[in-house]
C-alpha atoms as an extended CHARMM CRD file, in Angstrom:
* protein
*
       174  EXT
         1         1  GLU       CA            -39.9620000000       30.4870000000       32.9690000000  PROA      1               0.0000000000
         2         2  ARG       CA            -36.2850000000       29.8290000000       33.6900000000  PROA      2               0.0000000000
         3         3  PRO       CA            -35.0920000000       30.2730000000       37.2240000000  PROA      3               0.0000000000
         4         4  LYS       CA            -32.7650000000       33.2200000000       37.7530000000  PROA      4               0.0000000000
         5         5  ARG       CA            -29.1120000000       32.3900000000       38.0960000000  PROA      5               0.0000000000
         6         6  THR       CA            -26.8020000000       34.1770000000       40.3950000000  PROA      6               0.0000000000
         7         7  ARG       CA            -23.6940000000       35.9580000000       39.2850000000  PROA      7               0.0000000000
         8         8  SER       CA            -21.5050000000       33.4490000000       41.1330000000  PROA      8               0.0000000000
         9         9  ALA       CA            -23.2640000000       30.5080000000       39.3950000000  PROA      9               0.0000000000
        10        10  ILE       CA            -22.6430000000       32.1310000000       35.9940000000  PROA      10              0.0000000000
        11        11  ASP       CA            -18.9960000000       32.8430000000       36.8880000000  PROA      11              0.0000000000
        12        12  SER       CA            -18.5830000000       29.2350000000       38.0000000000  PROA      12              0.0000000000
        13        13  GLU       CA            -20.0670000000       27.9820000000       34.7210000000  PROA      13              0.0000000000
        14        14  VAL       CA            -17.7680000000       30.2600000000       32.7140000000  PROA      14              0.0000000000
        15        15  LEU       CA            -14.7250000000       28.9250000000       34.5950000000  PROA      15              0.0000000000
        16        16  GLN       CA            -15.8470000000       25.3530000000       33.9500000000  PROA      16              0.0000000000
        17        17  LEU       CA            -16.3130000000       26.0470000000       30.2300000000  PROA      17              0.0000000000
        18        18  ARG       CA            -12.8730000000       27.6880000000       30.0310000000  PROA      18              0.0000000000
        19        19  ALA       CA            -11.3080000000       24.6410000000       31.6960000000  PROA      19              0.0000000000
        20        20  GLU       CA            -13.0780000000       22.3330000000       29.2490000000  PROA      20              0.0000000000
        21        21  ARG       CA            -11.9060000000       24.4930000000       26.3510000000  PROA      21              0.0000000000
        22        22  ALA       CA             -8.2950000000       24.3970000000       27.5860000000  PROA      22              0.0000000000
        23        23  GLU       CA             -8.5210000000       20.6040000000       27.9260000000  PROA      23              0.0000000000
        24        24  ALA       CA             -9.9610000000       20.2770000000       24.4020000000  PROA      24              0.0000000000
        25        25  MET       CA             -7.1980000000       22.4910000000       22.9770000000  PROA      25              0.0000000000
        26        26  GLU       CA             -4.5650000000       20.3750000000       24.7520000000  PROA      26              0.0000000000
        27        27  ARG       CA             -6.1070000000       17.1810000000       23.3380000000  PROA      27              0.0000000000
        28        28  HSD       CA             -6.2260000000       18.7690000000       19.8790000000  PROA      28              0.0000000000
        29        29  GLY       CA             -2.5030000000       19.5570000000       20.1730000000  PROA      29              0.0000000000
        30        30  GLU       CA             -1.7470000000       15.9490000000       21.1500000000  PROA      30              0.0000000000
        31        31  LEU       CA             -3.7540000000       14.5870000000       18.2130000000  PROA      31              0.0000000000
        32        32  THR       CA             -2.0640000000       17.0100000000       15.8300000000  PROA      32              0.0000000000
        33        33  ARG       CA              1.3740000000       15.8610000000       17.0020000000  PROA      33              0.0000000000
        34        34  LEU       CA              0.3360000000       12.2130000000       16.5770000000  PROA      34              0.0000000000
        35        35  ARG       CA             -0.9770000000       12.8900000000       13.0760000000  PROA      35              0.0000000000
        36        36  ASP       CA              2.2580000000       14.6570000000       12.1400000000  PROA      36              0.0000000000
        37        37  ALA       CA              4.2980000000       11.7120000000       13.4630000000  PROA      37              0.0000000000
        38        38  LEU       CA              2.2250000000        9.2540000000       11.4100000000  PROA      38              0.0000000000
        39        39  VAL       CA              2.5920000000       11.3500000000        8.2630000000  PROA      39              0.0000000000
        40        40  GLU       CA              6.3510000000       11.5900000000        8.7890000000  PROA      40              0.0000000000
        41        41  GLY       CA              6.5920000000        7.8320000000        9.4530000000  PROA      41              0.0000000000
        42        42  GLU       CA              4.7030000000        7.0710000000        6.2500000000  PROA      42              0.0000000000
        43        43  ARG       CA              6.9080000000        9.4850000000        4.2990000000  PROA      43              0.0000000000
        44        44  ARG       CA             10.0560000000        7.8060000000        5.6350000000  PROA      44              0.0000000000
        45        45  TYR       CA              8.7210000000        4.3390000000        4.9100000000  PROA      45              0.0000000000
        46        46  ARG       CA              7.8170000000        5.3150000000        1.3520000000  PROA      46              0.0000000000
        47        47  THR       CA             11.2320000000        6.8890000000        0.8060000000  PROA      47              0.0000000000
        48        48  GLU       CA             13.1490000000        3.9190000000        2.2060000000  PROA      48              0.0000000000
        49        49  HSD       CA             11.0680000000        0.9510000000        1.0190000000  PROA      49              0.0000000000
        50        50  GLN       CA              8.6920000000        1.9040000000       -1.7570000000  PROA      50              0.0000000000
        51        51  PRO       CA             11.2400000000        2.0890000000       -4.6190000000  PROA      51              0.0000000000
        52        52  ALA       CA             12.4360000000       -1.5040000000       -4.0440000000  PROA      52              0.0000000000
        53        53  ILE       CA              8.8830000000       -2.8100000000       -3.6820000000  PROA      53              0.0000000000
        54        54  LEU       CA              7.6620000000       -1.0730000000       -6.8420000000  PROA      54              0.0000000000
        55        55  GLU       CA             10.7200000000       -2.2070000000       -8.8040000000  PROA      55              0.0000000000
        56        56  SER       CA             10.2520000000       -5.8300000000       -7.7710000000  PROA      56              0.0000000000
        57        57  ALA       CA              6.4890000000       -5.6770000000       -8.3560000000  PROA      57              0.0000000000
        58        58  GLY       CA              7.1280000000       -4.2360000000      -11.8210000000  PROA      58              0.0000000000
        59        59  ARG       CA              9.3590000000       -7.1810000000      -12.7170000000  PROA      59              0.0000000000
        60        60  TRP       CA              6.6700000000       -9.5970000000      -11.5380000000  PROA      60              0.0000000000
        61        61  LEU       CA              3.9940000000       -7.7290000000      -13.4870000000  PROA      61              0.0000000000
        62        62  GLU       CA              6.0930000000       -7.6770000000      -16.6410000000  PROA      62              0.0000000000
        63        63  ALA       CA              6.6670000000      -11.4460000000      -16.4180000000  PROA      63              0.0000000000
        64        64  ILE       CA              3.0020000000      -12.1640000000      -15.6980000000  PROA      64              0.0000000000
        65        65  THR       CA              1.6630000000      -10.0090000000      -18.5450000000  PROA      65              0.0000000000
        66        66  ASP       CA              4.4240000000      -10.7860000000      -21.0530000000  PROA      66              0.0000000000
        67        67  GLY       CA              5.4470000000       -7.1200000000      -21.0740000000  PROA      67              0.0000000000
        68        68  ARG       CA              1.9840000000       -5.6560000000      -21.6730000000  PROA      68              0.0000000000
        69        69  TYR       CA              2.2340000000       -3.9500000000      -18.2550000000  PROA      69              0.0000000000
        70        70  ARG       CA              5.6920000000       -3.5540000000      -16.8490000000  PROA      70              0.0000000000
        71        71  SER       CA              6.3160000000       -1.0420000000      -14.1200000000  PROA      71              0.0000000000
        72        72  LEU       CA              4.5320000000        0.6950000000      -11.2930000000  PROA      72              0.0000000000
        73        73  THR       CA              4.7480000000        4.0830000000       -9.6770000000  PROA      73              0.0000000000
        74        74  PHE       CA              2.8880000000        5.7400000000       -6.8440000000  PROA      74              0.0000000000
        75        75  GLU       CA              2.1550000000        9.4190000000       -7.2100000000  PROA      75              0.0000000000
        76        76  SER       CA              2.0710000000       11.1850000000       -3.8610000000  PROA      76              0.0000000000
        77        77  LEU       CA             -0.3670000000       13.9320000000       -3.0410000000  PROA      77              0.0000000000
        78        78  GLY       CA              0.6290000000       16.9110000000       -5.1400000000  PROA      78              0.0000000000
        79        79  LYS       CA              0.4660000000       20.6280000000       -4.4280000000  PROA      79              0.0000000000
        80        80  SER       CA             -2.7190000000       21.0180000000       -6.4340000000  PROA      80              0.0000000000
        81        81  GLY       CA             -4.4710000000       18.4930000000       -4.1590000000  PROA      81              0.0000000000
        82        82  GLU       CA             -4.9980000000       15.7190000000       -6.7080000000  PROA      82              0.0000000000
        83        83  ARG       CA             -5.5870000000       12.3100000000       -5.2320000000  PROA      83              0.0000000000
        84        84  PRO       CA             -2.4900000000       10.1230000000       -4.9350000000  PROA      84              0.0000000000
        85        85  GLY       CA             -2.5700000000        6.8320000000       -6.6780000000  PROA      85              0.0000000000
        86        86  LEU       CA             -0.9030000000        3.8110000000       -8.0960000000  PROA      86              0.0000000000
        87        87  GLN       CA             -0.0250000000        4.0230000000      -11.7780000000  PROA      87              0.0000000000
        88        88  VAL       CA              0.8140000000        1.1700000000      -14.1800000000  PROA      88              0.0000000000
        89        89  MET       CA              3.0350000000        1.4260000000      -17.2650000000  PROA      89              0.0000000000
        90        90  SER       CA              0.9510000000        0.2010000000      -20.1920000000  PROA      90              0.0000000000
        91        91  ARG       CA              2.5900000000       -0.7740000000      -23.4800000000  PROA      91              0.0000000000
        92        92  GLU       CA             -0.7550000000       -0.2040000000      -25.2260000000  PROA      92              0.0000000000
        93        93  ALA       CA             -1.2460000000        3.2960000000      -23.8090000000  PROA      93              0.0000000000
        94        94  GLY       CA              2.4120000000        4.2030000000      -24.2500000000  PROA      94              0.0000000000
        95        95  GLY       CA              2.7350000000        5.4720000000      -20.6880000000  PROA      95              0.0000000000
        96        96  PHE       CA              1.4540000000        5.2580000000      -17.1410000000  PROA      96              0.0000000000
        97        97  VAL       CA             -2.2690000000        4.7820000000      -16.5450000000  PROA      97              0.0000000000
        98        98  PRO       CA             -4.1600000000        4.8200000000      -13.2250000000  PROA      98              0.0000000000
        99        99  TRP       CA             -4.6250000000        1.4680000000      -11.5120000000  PROA      99              0.0000000000
       100       100  GLU       CA             -8.4010000000        1.4770000000      -11.7080000000  PROA      100             0.0000000000
       101       101  ALA       CA            -11.1070000000        1.1870000000      -14.3450000000  PROA      101             0.0000000000
       102       102  PRO       CA            -10.8970000000        1.0100000000      -17.3410000000  PROA      102             0.0000000000
       103       103  LEU       CA             -8.2080000000       -1.5760000000      -16.4930000000  PROA      103             0.0000000000
       104       104  SER       CA             -9.9200000000       -4.9420000000      -16.2330000000  PROA      104             0.0000000000
       105       105  ARG       CA            -10.5110000000       -6.6570000000      -12.9260000000  PROA      105             0.0000000000
       106       106  GLY       CA             -8.0100000000       -9.3190000000      -13.9650000000  PROA      106             0.0000000000
       107       107  VAL       CA             -5.2500000000       -6.7660000000      -14.6090000000  PROA      107             0.0000000000
       108       108  ARG       CA             -5.9680000000       -5.0060000000      -11.3070000000  PROA      108             0.0000000000
       109       109  GLU       CA             -5.7060000000       -8.3570000000       -9.5070000000  PROA      109             0.0000000000
       110       110  GLN       CA             -2.4340000000       -9.1000000000      -11.3130000000  PROA      110             0.0000000000
       111       111  VAL       CA             -1.0650000000       -5.7380000000      -10.1670000000  PROA      111             0.0000000000
       112       112  HSD       CA             -2.2450000000       -6.4720000000       -6.6340000000  PROA      112             0.0000000000
       113       113  LEU       CA             -0.5000000000       -9.8520000000       -6.5900000000  PROA      113             0.0000000000
       114       114  ALA       CA              2.6520000000       -8.3290000000       -8.1140000000  PROA      114             0.0000000000
       115       115  LEU       CA              2.6750000000       -5.7670000000       -5.2790000000  PROA      115             0.0000000000
       116       116  ARG       CA              2.2840000000       -8.4830000000       -2.6420000000  PROA      116             0.0000000000
       117       117  LEU       CA              5.1440000000      -10.4340000000       -4.2100000000  PROA      117             0.0000000000
       118       118  GLY       CA              7.2220000000       -7.2360000000       -4.3370000000  PROA      118             0.0000000000
       119       119  VAL       CA              6.6470000000       -6.6550000000       -0.6280000000  PROA      119             0.0000000000
       120       120  ALA       CA              7.7070000000      -10.2460000000        0.1290000000  PROA      120             0.0000000000
       121       121  GLU       CA             10.9120000000       -9.8220000000       -1.8770000000  PROA      121             0.0000000000
       122       122  ALA       CA             11.6950000000       -6.5090000000       -0.2130000000  PROA      122             0.0000000000
       123       123  ALA       CA             11.2030000000       -8.1260000000        3.1950000000  PROA      123             0.0000000000
       124       124  ASP       CA             13.6100000000      -10.8910000000        2.1480000000  PROA      124             0.0000000000
       125       125  ALA       CA             16.4360000000       -8.5050000000        1.2450000000  PROA      125             0.0000000000
       126       126  GLY       CA             19.5520000000      -10.0660000000        2.7560000000  PROA      126             0.0000000000
       127       127  ASN       CA             17.5270000000      -12.6690000000        4.6610000000  PROA      127             0.0000000000
       128       128  GLU       CA             16.3200000000      -16.1850000000        4.0920000000  PROA      128             0.0000000000
       129       129  PRO       CA             13.5280000000      -16.1950000000        1.4920000000  PROA      129             0.0000000000
       130       130  LEU       CA             10.0610000000      -16.2990000000        2.9880000000  PROA      130             0.0000000000
       131       131  PRO       CA              7.6480000000      -18.9570000000        1.7630000000  PROA      131             0.0000000000
       132       132  LEU       CA              4.8150000000      -17.6280000000       -0.3760000000  PROA      132             0.0000000000
       133       133  LEU       CA              1.2840000000      -18.7930000000        0.3980000000  PROA      133             0.0000000000
       134       134  LEU       CA             -1.2220000000      -17.8830000000       -2.3000000000  PROA      134             0.0000000000
       135       135  ASP       CA             -4.8580000000      -18.8290000000       -1.7990000000  PROA      135             0.0000000000
       136       136  GLU       CA             -7.2610000000      -18.4050000000       -4.7310000000  PROA      136             0.0000000000
       137       137  ALA       CA             -5.0220000000      -15.6550000000       -6.0960000000  PROA      137             0.0000000000
       138       138  LEU       CA             -5.6980000000      -16.5610000000       -9.7270000000  PROA      138             0.0000000000
       139       139  VAL       CA             -9.4820000000      -16.8870000000       -9.7660000000  PROA      139             0.0000000000
       140       140  HSD       CA            -10.1100000000      -14.1010000000      -12.3130000000  PROA      140             0.0000000000
       141       141  TRP       CA             -6.9790000000      -14.6360000000      -14.4090000000  PROA      141             0.0000000000
       142       142  ASP       CA             -6.9920000000      -15.8380000000      -17.9750000000  PROA      142             0.0000000000
       143       143  GLU       CA             -4.9100000000      -18.8680000000      -18.9870000000  PROA      143             0.0000000000
       144       144  GLU       CA             -2.1660000000      -16.7670000000      -20.6040000000  PROA      144             0.0000000000
       145       145  ARG       CA             -1.5640000000      -14.7010000000      -17.4510000000  PROA      145             0.0000000000
       146       146  ARG       CA             -1.6310000000      -17.7900000000      -15.2310000000  PROA      146             0.0000000000
       147       147  ALA       CA              1.0470000000      -19.3490000000      -17.4210000000  PROA      147             0.0000000000
       148       148  GLY       CA              3.1010000000      -16.1360000000      -17.1260000000  PROA      148             0.0000000000
       149       149  LEU       CA              2.8470000000      -16.2380000000      -13.3430000000  PROA      149             0.0000000000
       150       150  TYR       CA              3.8210000000      -19.9210000000      -13.2390000000  PROA      150             0.0000000000
       151       151  ARG       CA              6.9210000000      -19.1990000000      -15.3580000000  PROA      151             0.0000000000
       152       152  ALA       CA              7.8810000000      -16.2560000000      -13.1430000000  PROA      152             0.0000000000
       153       153  MET       CA              7.2940000000      -18.2580000000       -9.9600000000  PROA      153             0.0000000000
       154       154  ARG       CA              9.4800000000      -21.1200000000      -11.2050000000  PROA      154             0.0000000000
       155       155  ALA       CA             12.2620000000      -18.6670000000      -12.0620000000  PROA      155             0.0000000000
       156       156  ARG       CA             12.0280000000      -16.8730000000       -8.7230000000  PROA      156             0.0000000000
       157       157  ALA       CA             11.6650000000      -20.0570000000       -6.6770000000  PROA      157             0.0000000000
       158       158  SER       CA             14.9430000000      -21.3580000000       -8.0270000000  PROA      158             0.0000000000
       159       159  ILE       CA             16.8430000000      -18.3000000000       -6.7850000000  PROA      159             0.0000000000
       160       160  SER       CA             18.7380000000      -19.3890000000       -3.7020000000  PROA      160             0.0000000000
       161       161  GLY       CA             18.8030000000      -17.2780000000       -0.5960000000  PROA      161             0.0000000000
       162       162  PRO       CA             21.8830000000      -16.3130000000        1.4380000000  PROA      162             0.0000000000
       163       163  ARG       CA             21.9730000000      -19.7280000000        3.1240000000  PROA      163             0.0000000000
       164       164  GLY       CA             21.4150000000      -21.6310000000       -0.1130000000  PROA      164             0.0000000000
       165       165  ARG       CA             17.6950000000      -22.1070000000        0.5990000000  PROA      165             0.0000000000
       166       166  GLU       CA             15.1640000000      -21.7860000000       -2.1550000000  PROA      166             0.0000000000
       167       167  ARG       CA             11.8420000000      -19.9990000000       -1.7840000000  PROA      167             0.0000000000
       168       168  GLN       CA              8.8640000000      -22.2860000000       -1.2080000000  PROA      168             0.0000000000
       169       169  ILE       CA              5.6890000000      -21.3640000000       -3.0660000000  PROA      169             0.0000000000
       170       170  PHE       CA              2.3190000000      -22.8040000000       -2.0930000000  PROA      170             0.0000000000
       171       171  LEU       CA             -0.5740000000      -22.1380000000       -4.4460000000  PROA      171             0.0000000000
       172       172  PHE       CA             -3.9880000000      -23.1700000000       -3.1420000000  PROA      172             0.0000000000
       173       173  THR       CA             -7.0650000000      -23.3560000000       -5.3270000000  PROA      173             0.0000000000
       174       174  CYS       CA            -10.2110000000      -25.4260000000       -5.5700000000  PROA      174             0.0000000000
């Protein structure tokens, strides 16, 4: 049998629970404001930087795949709640296709590398070109795509930066 509680003990417990509730609501408000700030920061970043990155990555992808895949787009979360995602322009499909299966692992890795190279170029805008360090980036690539990347890398490496410096490219593989 439970011991009987006094009215003052119950009132004290109610006050404590109300204080905890107020504290939880305050913390919820803080977290909501932080989430909103992160969402706004991501939106701004995408608006300011994403077009240049996707454009550059598309040029890399086109060179690597000899035009079979040539541009990229990122669909943001729509009103109907569909999942956002990266899309690749496919010559074969005659339009954009999602960057996932049924695209082969090799094509997905080529898109991934093209995006990384696009980010590097966007970061370089108006600055000295950054060196590129690629480690085992071509493991699952066929010979034709590797040759396309080598051609594109030679062309891009020879582009001089604002101080006349060329981009260094280091490709590591076993």
